[in-house]
N, C-alpha and C positions, 0 to 999 in steps of 0.2 A: 659906626656908619665908614665902610669904606668908601675911598675917593674912587671916583669916576673913572681915571686912566688904569686903575688895575683891572677893569673889565676889558675884554675885548670888541670892539665898537662892532667887528664884522659880525658876532654872534650876541649881543646882547643891544636890545633895542634903548638906546639912550643917546640924546643930541643936546646941546647946550638949553634948549626949551622944554625939552619934553624925554619922558622916560617911560618906559613900561612899568604898569601898575606893579607886576611882580617883580621890579627892581627896587621899590620904595626903601626898602631894609638897605641896598646896598649902595645906592647912588642919591647925590641930592639933587633935584629939578625942579623947578619952578610949578610944574605941574605932571602929573600922571595919568593914564590912559589904561583902560583895560583889554582894548582894542576890539573889533570886529572880525569874525570869520567868513573870509571869502575865497572864491575859487576861480584860478585862471581859465579863460575861455579863450585865450589866442594859442596858435599853435606852440609858440615859443614868446618868450618875452626878454629880454634882457633886463636884467636888474642893475642899476647904476649907482653910483655913489654920490649924486647930487639930482635935482629935478630940472635935467637939462637933456632934451635930445641928443646932446653932442657928448656928455659925459661917458668917460669910458663903462666898460662892464666889468662887473664884479661877478657875476653867473647867468646860465639863463633859467627861466621859470617854465617850467612846461605845463602842457596842456593837461589840464585837470587838479593840479597841484593845488593843495590848501596852505593859505596863509594868512597872517592877522593883520587888518590894517589899524595903525596905532593913529594915521594924522592924513588929512587930504587936502590939498589945496592948487587951486588953478591946473585941475585936470593930473597931477601927480599924487601917488598915494607911498607914504611912508610906510613900508612892510618888513615882516618877519617872516619868513619861509617856515611852515612846520616840519618838514623832512629834515633840511640842514641845519637851521635855526639862522640860516643867513639874513642879515638886513641890508636894506637898500631902497630904491626907489624905482617905481614901474610905472606907466600910463593907468589912470584909473579906469579908464576905457576897456583894459585887458582885464577885467573882474566882473564877478558877478556874484550878488549875495545869494542868490541861488545855488545852492550846493546839493550835488547829486553824489551819492555815495558811492565809490569807485570798488567797481566789481571785477576788472580786468586792468590789463596795462598791455602795453605795445611791446611784444617782444621780438620784433625786428629791428632792423638799423632804422629803419622808417616804413611808413606808410602813409594811405590817403584816406579821409573821408569821403561817402558817396553821399547823393540826394537819394538813389535807389540802389536797391541789389542787383546793379548792373555794371559789368566791368567797363563798356562803354560810356558809360554817365560821365559828365564832365564832373571832374573831381573838386571837391569844397577847399579840404585843407589839409594839407599835409602833417603829419605826427611823426614824432621822433620816438626812441626807444624809451620807453621808462614813463611815457605819458599815461595817463589814469582816466580810463572810461567804465561809465555806467551802462551796461548791457543789460537790456531787456530779455533778448532772445538772441541764440545762437545759433545758425543754420550751418550747414556743412560748408557753402562758400563765404556765406557773409553773415554777419553778425548784426542785429538793428541795436541801436543806441536808444537809453531812455529818451533824448532829444529826437528821436525820429530818424536820426542819419545812419547811415551805415559803413562798414569797417570790413576787410576782407579777414576772416576767419582764422586764416592762417597764421595772420601777423600779430594777434593776440594771444595774450593767456591769462588762464585765471592768476588773480591779485596774489593768491598764497602759493602759486608755481612759478617755481625760478630755475634760471638756465644752471646746468650742472657744472658747468666751466667758465670760470670767470676771464680767463686769459682768452679762452675762444670768443668771448666777447668783445674784447678789445680787439683781437685780430680782424673781426668782420670790420672794422672801423677804417681798415688799411688804405691812404689814400687820402681820406677825410682831410681838407684842408685846415692848417693850422689856424686858430682863432683865440687870441686871449679872452678868456671868460666863458669862450663857449664851450656847448656839453651836446650838441647834437650831428649828426652827420654832415649837416651843412658845414659846420666847424666847431673846433673842440682845442683847450689846451690840455697839457700833462696832466693835471689834478682831475679837469674834467674826465677825460677818458677813463682814467682809474675809478673816478664817484661812479660814472655811468655803469662800469663794468661790473662793479662791487654790487651794486643797488639791483641790478639784473639779475644778478647771482643770489639777490635776497640778505646781501650783509648791506649794514650801515655804514657810510663812508663821509667823513666831513668833506670839503669844498676845497681848500686850499692845500698845497703840499706841505707846507711847515704842521698844519692839523693831521696830516695824514703820517708824516714822519712819526708825530707823536703818540697817534690814538690807534693806529692801524697795525694788528699784527703783532710779532714778538720779535725784539732787535736780536740781530744776530753780531758777530764780531767784524769790525770791517777792517782789520788790521791788512789782511789781503783779501779784497773784497771782490777778486775776478774768480778765482776757483771756487766749486764745490756750491754753484749757483744749480738751483731746481726750478722748472715750473711754475709760476705764480710766485717767486721772491720777487719783492719790492727793491730798488735800488733807489737811493736819494742823493741827491744833489741839493746846494742852496736854491729852492726855487724851481728845482725839477724833479719829475720821479719818471721812473720806467719800469715795466713789468716783464720779468722774463717769461721767455716761452720756451724755452730749454737752457740747457746748461749753459752756453755761450750767445744766446741771443736775446735781446728785448726789444719790444715792441712800446713805442713812445710818440705822443705828439709834441712837435719839435718845432723849434724856429728855425733850425739849420737846414730843413727840408722842407720846411713850412708847409708840413703834411703830419700825419701818423705813419710813421716806416719802422721796418723792422732792419734790425744792424747788429753787426756783434757789438757784447758790450765794450769788449776792448776798444773797438774803434772811438764808440762813443765816450767811451771813459778819458780816453786819450783828448779828443778834442775838447771836451769840457774843462779837462786840467789845463789844457792851453789856455783859457780864457780866467785862469786862476781858480776854477772851482774843482775842488775833490770831492769824493765821493763821502758823504757824511753819514750815510745808515743805510743799512741792510735788514728789511723784516721780512717774518715769514709768517704766512697764515696757517690756518691748520690745515692739515690735507684736502684737497679738492674733493676726495671721496666723503669727508667726514662733512662738507659743508653741502654736497650736494641735496637740493632738496628740500633744503631749510629756508624757514621762513628769516625775517629782521631779528637781531639779536643785540 
């Protein structure tokens, strides 16, 4: 049996007193749990490293996302997300055992749910890009969800239809605040921006930049990383990632601007190098034309 420290706790549900049943042959634990499937019913919920409202954010869980609950105590659930496998704590009140199959997702940077199909009605919930929806009927201007609420039809897409250019998705968040662990237009970090953009284009993407550097795209030589870049190339530093929008500029959520910003790669690289961090990797995805219209892979 492998020792627990060999497994990354960010994507493996194990802790000192409990582990997921699927890890029984990989880690030793006092008890194991098969877990129960739930769905998020809040607009977005921070996933935290501890059952504490002041604990730091790991990531955000969006409306309609599925997850497995392994433990619940004093209003907090210890969960693993179905999408990227991240493990952490969130309030149990944000979850529902009643799971509605998603037919659509939010394709705009953000939208609102309404009580009626009326733009003058008081909006109920703000939803972010990639939130999952169960649509009963789609009209020309509004779509009715199975729970009776309404969403602007122009802001959603069938779940199997994706954005043709993930870079354009990232650019749509220009000016959004920088928030560690965030992944909505109200605030997001560098790896959150990349994950949101790739997911919107139908591509799977892990949550953190070290995972993305290891798992996303094909590695290119880093010896001279500045020339030869093309739109969609990913440039990595330790704990940071940016997305090239052309041969010279990249878009990234960063703490220097405290926002999603576009700037020359040379400028960003020089500033980051001054902090002691050099470019660690350059990765290239398949051509955007080959990716467009495809589902998750």
